C-alpha positions as CSV (number, residue, x, y, z in Angstrom):
1,M,53.5,-38.5,-61.6
2,S,54.3,-42.0,-60.3
3,T,51.5,-44.2,-59.2
4,R,52.2,-46.3,-56.1
5,I,50.2,-49.3,-55.1
6,L,50.4,-50.3,-51.4
7,R,48.7,-53.1,-49.4
8,D,47.0,-52.1,-46.2
9,A,46.7,-54.1,-43.0
10,S,43.5,-55.8,-44.2
11,G,45.2,-57.0,-47.4
12,A,43.4,-54.5,-49.7
13,D,45.5,-52.8,-52.4
14,V,45.5,-49.0,-52.2
15,T,46.5,-46.9,-55.2
16,L,48.1,-43.5,-54.6
17,P,48.2,-41.4,-57.8
18,D,51.0,-39.2,-56.4
19,P,53.8,-39.8,-53.8
20,P,52.6,-39.1,-50.2
21,R,53.4,-35.5,-49.0
22,R,51.7,-35.4,-45.6
23,I,52.1,-37.6,-42.5
24,V,49.7,-38.4,-39.6
25,S,51.6,-39.8,-36.6
26,L,49.7,-41.9,-34.1
27,I,52.6,-42.7,-31.9
28,P,54.3,-40.0,-29.9
29,C,57.8,-41.4,-30.1
30,I,57.5,-41.7,-33.9
31,T,56.4,-38.0,-34.0
32,E,59.6,-37.1,-32.2
33,I,61.6,-39.1,-34.8
34,L,59.9,-37.3,-37.7
35,F,60.8,-34.0,-36.2
36,A,64.4,-35.1,-35.6
37,L,64.6,-36.1,-39.3
38,G,63.4,-32.6,-40.3
39,L,60.0,-33.8,-41.5
40,D,58.0,-31.4,-39.3
41,E,56.6,-29.6,-42.4
42,A,55.1,-32.9,-43.6
43,V,53.4,-33.7,-40.3
44,A,49.7,-33.0,-40.8
45,G,48.3,-34.5,-37.6
46,V,49.4,-36.2,-34.3
47,T,47.6,-38.1,-31.6
48,R,46.6,-36.4,-28.3
49,Y,48.0,-39.2,-26.2
């Protein structure tokens, strides 16, 4: 287990106890890239743009 500390857009620190395993994509072209990279199993949600 490796703890990760990230800073969000508001400047607050967010601690993740485990590495991220799922992805939510809010931009359709990024969703296409994720699938092209073979990360489709990790995609948990997409936008309905």
